[in-house]
N, C-alpha and C positions, 0 to 999 in steps of 0.2 A: 504494500500500500504506500503510495507517495502523494504528498500534497505540495502544490506550487502556489505561491502567493503572486500577486501582480501589482503594478502601479495603476491599474485601471479601476474605475468605479462601476457600480451597477448601472449608473446612468450612461456611462461611456458605451456599455455593451448592449443596452436595451434595444436599440434600433438595428443592431447588427447580429443579433442572436442567430437568426436563420443562416446568415452567411458563415458564422462561426461553426455552426453544426455541420454544414455542408463541407467546409474546409477541413474540419477534423475527420469527417467520415471519408473524405478522399485521401487524407494523409495517413490514416491508421487503419490497415486492414483488420476486420473483426470477424469473430465467429469460428465455429468448428472448421478446422483445416485451412483457415485463412493463412495467406503467405504474402510476402512482399514480392512485387514484380520488378522493383527497381534495385533490389539489394538481396544478395544471397551469399552466405558464408561458404567458403571452400573448406576442404577437409582440415587444413592447417588453421583456418580462422575459428572453427568451432572449438578446436582444442584450446586456443588462446582465450576464448570467451569463457569456457568452463573453468579455466585456471584463474583468470584475472578479473572477471565480472565487469562492474561498471567502469573501473579504471581503463579497461580495454576500450570501451565505448568512447570515453573522453579522449584517450590517446588517438583514436581514429576520427576525431572531429565531431563526435556526437555529444556536445555539451561542454561545460567549463570545469576547470579544476576545482573551483569553489563548490560545485555540486557535490563533490565527494566528501566534503566536510560535514554534510548534513544527511548522510546515509548511514544506517546501521553498519558497523564494521568497515566504514569507508567504501561499502559496495563490493567487498571481496572477503570471502571467508577463507582463512588459512586452512590448509589441510584438504582442499579439494583434490580429488584424484580422477582426472578425466579418463584415464586408461580403464577405469572401472565402469564407465558409462558405455553401454552397448552401442554397437554400430547402428542398430535400429533406432535407438533413442537419438543419436547424433543426426541421423538422416531426417528424423521428424523435426528436429530443432533447427537445422540449417536454414530452411526458408522462412522460419517463423519468428526470428528475432526482429523486434520492432512491430509486433502485432498484438492485438487484444484478444484475450480468450473468450470463450462462450459463457453462457449461464449468467452468474452474478458478477462477472467482470465488466468493467466500464471505464470510460473517461467522462468526467462530469465537470461542467462549468457551474460554479456556485457563487453566491454572494455571502459575505459575512453578515449574518442577520443579528447576532447578539454577541456581546463581549461580557464574560463573567468575571474575568481577572485581568484588569488593565495592565498590571505589571508584566504578567506572563505573556499577554497578547503583544505587548510592545516588544518584548524580547524575541518573539517568534515572527515579528513583522506583520502582524494581522491588525487591520483597521476595520471598523464597522463600515459596511456597504462596499467594501473592496471586493474585487473579483478574485476567486481562487480556482484552481483546477485540481481535481483528485484523479489519480490513476490507480485502478485496482486490477492487477493481472499478475501472473506468475511465470512459471517456467514452461507453460504451454505443453505441447505433446511430448517434449523431451522429458519433463518432470513426471508426466503420467507414465511414460514408458519405463523410467527408472524405477518407479514404484512397482509397476507390473512385473518387471524383470526380477525384482527381489522378493516377491510374494512367496514363490516356491522355496527360495533359499531360506527365508525366515521360518516358514512352516516346518521345514526339515530341521532347522536349528532348534526350534522350540522343542521338538520331540527329542532331539539329541541331548539337550540340556535339562530334560525332565520338567519343562514348563507346561503346566496344565492350562489350556486355552478355553475360556468360556465361549469365545467366538473366534473363528479362524481369522477374522479381520484384525484381531489383536495380536497377530503373530509377531514374534520378537526374538531377540537374541541378546545375551549379555553384551554390554557396551565394549568390553575389552576382549571379546571373542573375535576370531577371524571374521566371522560373518558380520558381527556388529561393526567392526572397524571398516570393513569393505563398504557396508551400506552408508556409514557416515561420510566416507570419502566421496561416494557417488552423489549422496544427497547434497553435500556442500557444493559440488560441481553444478548440480541443478539449481541451487540457490544463486550461484554466481551468474548463471544464465538469466535467472529472473531479475537480478539487479541490473544486468546489462539491458534486458528487455525494457524495463521501465525507463532506463536512461535514454534509449533510442526513442521511445514514445515521447519522452519529454522534449527531445530535439524536434520531433515532428509537430508536437503541440506548439512549440515556439514558432516554427515555420508557418503553421496555419494562422496564428494570431498576427504574425508580421504581414502575411498576405492580405488579411481582412482589414487591419488597421493602418497599413502602410507606414508602420513605425519600426524603428530598429529595436534590437533586443534590450538595450539599456533604457529606452523610453517605455517599453512595455513592462520591464521589471519582473519578468517571469522567472522567479528564483525558487530553488528547492527549500521548502520549510523542513521537511524530513521524509525519510523513506525507511519503513520498518517491516520486518517479516511478521506473519501470523500463522505460518505452518512450518515449523522447523524444530529440530532438537539441537541444542548447542551446549558445549561444555563451558561452564561458568563457575566462578568462585562465589560461594554464599556462606554465611555464618550459620552453622548448625551446632547446637549445644555449646555455644560460646567459642567455637573454633572455625576458622576459615577452611572450607571444604570444597574440593572440586566435584561438581555434580553435572550430570547430563540433564538439562532442563528441557522438557518437551512442551512446546507451545503449539497446540492444535486448536485453531479457532481462538487463539489468545495472542496477546501482543506484549512486547516488552515494555516495562514502565519503570525505568531506572530513575533514581532520585536526584535531587540537586547535589552537586559536589562529586558525583560518581565519575570516575576516570573515563568511562565510555559514554557519558553524556556529552554531546558536542560542546565545545568551549563556549560558543555563543549562547548556549542555554544552561550553562553550568549553575547559574544562580537560581533558576526556576524549575529545572528538571527536564528529563527527556520528553520530547513531544510524543503524544499518544494519539493515533488516528483511528477513529471509530466510525465507519461508514454506516449509513442507514439505507432505507429503500429509496427508489428513484422519485418518490412523490412527496417525501417529507423533509428529512434533515440528516446531517452528519455532524459529528462533534470532534473538536480538538481538545485534548486534555494534556496534562503533564504528569509524569511519574512522581512518586512520593517515597519518603523513607519508610512509611508503613508498608507499602507494597514490597519493598526490599526485605523487610523483616518478616512479613507474614505470607507472601505469595511468591517468593523467589523472584521478586521484581517483575511481576506479571499482572495484567488486567485483561478485561474482555476485548474481543475484536469487533463484535457486532451483536445484534439481537437474535439472529437466527430466524428460520422459517416457521410459520404457523400453518402453512399449506404445503403439501407435496407439489411437485411440478405438475403432475397429472391433475390434481385437484384444482390448481390455479388455472390450467388451460380450460378445464370444464367450467369454472366460475366465470371465465372471460368470454365464453361463447356468446355470440350475438352482440358483443360490446366492441367499441373502438377505444382501446386503452390509449392509443396515441392522441385521439381527440380529447379524451377525458383529461389527459396530462396537459394538453394545450390550453384547455379551459382553466386549468390551475396555474397557467403561466409557465409551464415547463415543456420545452421542446424535446422530443425523443426521436432518435434515429437508430435503427437496428438492422442487423443482417436479415432478420425474418420476423414475422408476426409471432411465431411460437415463442420465441425468446421474450418478447414484450409481454405476452400473456403470462408466462411462467414467472416473470419478475414484477408483476403489478404490485403496487404498494400493499394491498391487503394480504398478499402472500407472506408478508414478513411481520414479525412482532414490532412493536413500537420501540425503537432504539432509545428514545428519551427515557423510558422507564428503566432500562438497563443502565444507562449512563448515570442516572440519578442514584441507583444502588451502589455503583462502584465509587461515586463521588462521596456519598454519605459514609461508605465503609472506609474511606480514606486511602484506597489503593490507587487512585488517580484523581486528579483535581480538574474540574471543568474550566476551560479557558474561553472557548468560542463555539457558537452554533452556526453551521453553514447550511444554506438551503439551495436546492438545485434550480438552475435556470435552463440548462440544456444537458442532455444525457446521450452519450454514444454507448450502445450496448452491443455485445457480441452475439 
């Protein structure tokens, strides 16, 4: 998940929203199997992306060095092992770098509707009524294939190490086993692909805005606020029983929420805490929060990623039958563009729980602190 701020106001964008939507849709291929026609990695290039992540993208002209200062781990996980990623996964990934995934993935143009913490918002460069852009996508078919490739490996490993599985989807292996170490190396490589993917999309978002507004990048001020994972297992140091301990922290549908003063909180945000990005559905709102000391003490520096679905995809399609979700969104002042109607139906606002309720819970629990509420103006769906 990545958030960009801008120097544009909602008033600046109001009359050009349709143009912005079309420019973004042209610039960023979306949906199942989507690929770039203007750019394709060769065999050497995919290896470098898997090893170097977002820094590879910046080195090759897709973004600025300052972008890397505001990405979890600088956009590159140490310990990635591209040689453990299958040829099939690499082939799926080569044409998909710089594309938006299907389902709940999106690029969204938003306005800052409310500020809850002026000090933190100022540190993050967020102002009321300013335009922001959120990018939610991951490692595409490459990451899916990495997972698929390791399912049988992990099922066998679980049996080998005497792990009783209540559900085969919970297949696993000890972190320090051969199977565990191999999976971590491949997973980190897929995460690096995801960091690079969002970096390329950022580049194409900037190009689309420059095309629409006829302004240079400095005038537009499209800068990275933060980029953070929400499906990853990482080895981190946490205090357990009064001792600093190395742990493998799994965040599945969860996001990191490191506190003020933490060495891995970007320097620009060191006084307020690491930005936490929590997307909502395409019809309501998303939130920016910051991490807290309490999260570091109680939840291994973690908080929620979103609200989750309240309808299955099939149920959402059934509920949308006979309706025009695109027109309903337009009536609410939100433009929606997608690869197909089925995706829009599956992702209609009613299909999701109200993320505001979830955000209020984590805010009151003290494991992250509300900074700003963002409301959608235009949404590109896969």
